[in-house]
N, C-alpha and C positions, 0 to 999 in steps of 0.2 A: 694599599690598593685593595678595593673589593673585588670579589671575584664573581662569576656568573654560576648558579646552579649547585646542586648538591650531585654527589657521585653515588653509584651503586655500591653495594657491599661486595666483598670478594665471593660470598655464595651466590649472588644474584649474578656476578660475571660468569661464575663457572656454569650456571643454568643457561644463560645466554649462548655461551660459547658451545655447549652441548647441544643446545636446540640447533644451532648453525650447522654443527659437524653433523647431526642427525639427518638435516635436510640435505647435505652433500651427499651422505652415505645412500639416501633414498633416491638421488638424482632428481630432486625437486627441479620444477620450471624455473628458469633463470629468474624471472621476474619475481617469484615468491622468494626465493633465496636472498636476493640482493635487496629487496625491500625489508626482508628480515634483518640483515646485516646492518642496513642503515637505521633501523629503529633502535636496534640495541647498541649500536656504537655511540648514537645521540644520547639514550638513556643513560649509558654508564657515564658519561660527562655530565649529566644534568642540562644537556643542550636540547633546543627547541626544533632541531632540524639536523637530519642526517642523508648523506646520498653517498652513492658509490658511482664514480665517474670512470669512464675508459678514455685514455688518450688517444687522439687521432691526428696528432701533429704536435710540434715544439709548442705551440701556443693556443691548442684547441682541444676541447674534451667533449664527450656525449655523456648525458646522464643516463645510467642504466638501472639505477635503483634509488629510491627516494622515499623518506618519511618527513612527517610534518606533525608536531604536537597539535591536537585539536583539528587536525585537518584543514588547518590555514593554508594560505597562498604558498604554492612551493613550484619549483621547476618540474615540468612533466618529464616522464621517460622518454627519451630519444632527443631530448632538446639539446642543441650544441651550444657551447659558449667558448669565447675567446678569454683567455687569462694572461695576466701579467707575469712573464717569467722570472722576473726579479723580486716582485714584492708579494704575489699572492702566494696563499698556501699552496695551491695546485701547481704553481709554477716552481716554487722552491723543493716541493716535493719531488717533482719530475727532475730537476737540474741536479739535486744532491742525492737522489735516492734515499733520503732520509725523512722522518716525520718533520713537519713544518707549520708554522702558525702564520695568521695575519690577523691582528686584533682589529684593524680597520681596513675599509676599502678606499679611504679618502686617497687621493692622488695616484691611485692606480691606473695603468693604460689599458686601452682596450674596452671592450663593452661589459666586462664583469662588473664594474661598480654599479653601471646603471641596471644591470640584471637583478644583482644582489639588494638595492634599494626598492627595487620593484617587489621583491619577495620579503621585504623588511629584515634583511640579514645584515648584521653589523660587523661580525668577524667569525673565522673558521680556523680550524685545526684540520691537518690531513696527514694520512701514512700512507706511503707508496704500496702499490701491490707489485710485488717483483716476481718475474719468472725467468730465473737464471739471470742474462743479461739485459733482458727486456724490462723497461718499465710499464707495465700494463694499464695501470690506471691508478687510483686512489679512493681511500675510505674518507669521508669528510664528515665531521660534525661542526654545526655552525649555531650561532646564538643570535636572538633578536634583541639582546641586552646592550646596553652602551659599555658596561664593564665586560671585561675579556674573559674567556673560560679559564679555569684554573691552570696555574703553571704545571707543565709537563703534561698536559691533557693530550698533545699530540702524539707522545709516546705511548699512551695508554690505547690508542687505537691500532697498535701494530699486530696485536693477535688478531683482531678482525682482519687486517690486511692480508696477513698469512693464510687465513681461512678462505678468504677470496681467491688468493693465489692456487690453493689447492683445487678449489671448485673449477676455476678456470683451466687449470692444467688437466683436471678429469675429463672436463668437456671436450678439450683437444684431443686428448687420447681416445675418447669415444667416436670422434667425428673421423679421426684417423683410421679406427677400427672399421667403422663403417664405411667409409671411402675404399679401404682394402677389399671389403667383402663384395662390394658392388664392382670393384675392378675386376675381381675374381670371376664374378657371374658374366659379367661383360665378355671377359676374354673366353670364358667356356662357351658362350653363345655364338662369339665370333668364331670358334673353333668348328662348332657345329654346322654353322652357315657354310664355312669353307669346305668342309667334309661333304656335306650334301651337293655343293657345287661340282666338287671332284667326282663324286659319284654319277652325277647327272652328265656332267660334260665328257668323263672318262669312260668309267667302266660300263655304264648304261650306253653310250654310244657304241662302245666294242661289241656289246651284246646284241644291240640292234643289227649291226653290221653282220655279226656272225648269224642271227636269225636269217637274215635277208639271203646270206649264201646258202644256208641249209635250205630254203625255199626254192631257190634257183635249182640246187642239185636235186631236191626231191622232185622239181618238175621233169627234170630230164632221165630221171630213173625209170626203170620199168616198173609200172604198177604193182606187179605181183612179185617182185624181187625182193630178196633179203634185204639188199640196201635199201630199199624204199621204206621198208619196215623200220630199219635202224635209223633213217633219216626222219621218219614220222616221231619216233620216239624221241629223237634229239629235238625236234621242233617243240615238243610239249614240254621237255624239261627246260627248254631255253624259255619257254612263256612263263613256267612256274618261277624260276629264277628271276625273270624280268620283273615279274609281280612282286616278289619278295624284296628286290632291290629297290622298287618305289615305295613299297611300305617302309622300308628302312630308312630311305632319304626324307620321307615325310616326319617319320619319328624324330629324325636328327634335327631338322628345320625346315618346315614346309616352305617351298618357294614362293606359296601364294601368300603367306603372311608377310613377307618381303615386298612383294609386288602390288598387292592387293588390300593389305591391312587386315586388322583383327577380325572384324565382321564376316569378311569373305573366308578367312581361314577356318573359324569356327563353324559357318556353314558346312564346310567340306568335312571337317572333323566330326561332328555330330552326325551327318549323313553316313559315316563309315562306322559309326559305334554299333558295338555287339548288342546293343539294346535301344528299344525307341527312346528318342531324346526330343522333348519339346524346347524350342528356343523361345523364350518370353521377352527378351530384349537384347539388342544388339546396338553398339556405339554407331553413330552416324560419322564419325570423323576420326582422323589418324592420330596416334600417339607416339611417343618416343619408342626407339627399338626395345628399350629395357622393359618398360611398361608393357607393350605389346606381347613380348615374348614370355614375361611372367604370367600375363594373365592367360595366354593360349596354352601353356605348359601346365598351369594349374588345372585348368579344365581337362586337359588331355590326361593328366595323372588321376584326376579324381573318376573319370570314367572308366579308365583303364583298370583301378582298383575297387571300384564300387561292387559291392554284392546287392545287386537290385535287378529287378525286371523291367524298370523303366527308370527315366531321370527327367528332370526340367532343369535348364540352364539360363541364367540371367547374367547379363554383362551391362550394369548400368553406367553411363557416364555423369558423374556428379560434379563436374566442374574441375575441381582440382585433385579428384578422386575417382578411381575406377573400381567399381564394386563387382566383383565376381562371384556368383553363388550357384553352387550346383546341389539340387535337392534330390533325394533318393526315396524310396519307399520303405526304407528301414532306418536304423540309426547310422548316421554318418560317420565316417571315419577319415582322418587327413591322411594322404599318402606319405610314405616315410620321406623326409627331405624338404616337403612343401612349407612347413612353417618356418624352417631356417631360410628359405630362399625369400619367402615374403617378409621376412624380419629384415634381411639384409637390404632389401631396397627401400626400406622405411616404412613397410606396412605392416598390417596385424592379420592373423588368421583367427576366425571365431567358428566354434563348431555349436549349433544350437539343434538338438535332435536330429531331424533328417537332413539338416543343411550343414554344408560348409561354406563359408563365406570368406573371401579375401578382400580386404580393404587395400588399394594401392595408391600411392601417390603418382601423379602423372607428371609434375613438374620437372622430373629428371629427363 
């Protein structure tokens, strides 16, 4: 029986696997990586089409990477298809967790035969992508020819499937790490808010009560007495302590940020700054607590550490992104820890001459 296509040499195979491994190491975008896998998998077998699919059920999968020789008709990325669990290469690979093939789609159940005819696919081979006990998806090579792909073609996809498994595992690990960092930041912000409330509702209230008692005692003391002078000194010290306590509470987590939002909090912050600050742009809407806190403390830290006689602040609402920029009259520097916090919430920090700019996602 005649077979379809020609296969790549071992040196070409090694080059293909190295290219994919390099993309994984460089954390290339998923769509680039999986399209590359689909192309090399198909070329290795002399097939006209390749794809990577992720299982979303026992009988359904979604296309996450695709290639077609000459740019012919193909399934689009994110297309969902049903497959026959008994006869299709996808179904067999999922059920057995081993490479499988289907040299024809005639007589298959579900919508897969119709879909394959629409894109002129006659037969396919598949290798499962395994993550421990999970069958994540499959790497598939397909032919438009009536004759089937070469014997053992399905097993020759296994190394590509293993690389996809490495890429998926790496992506999940990065996601877990990013989620962990965000949770740490949210926990720290929550602790700061709680401490601010404790100071406001506890220590500050006791200090105000003490100040009131001192004033009553001062009003009853002889104006020229030593006791009156001591009470006067005590009132002054209480006023200084109260001001310091308010400043500490604001630095922990300003209540205005929680109650009135980022714009109001930044107006209050810049009004107290040690140098003249011009506010060029403020957002008109509220954002999530994480985004607002990150933007606020970015500005607060930049103003606190900037070596400048004046500054400008811009907070731009760009839909799915919050752009925070502080510009000084010299060369800008990022405060310690700011880049790490911005990166932890999925943003990035850019320093360009006199400006420090934080670009923050607001979907969280």
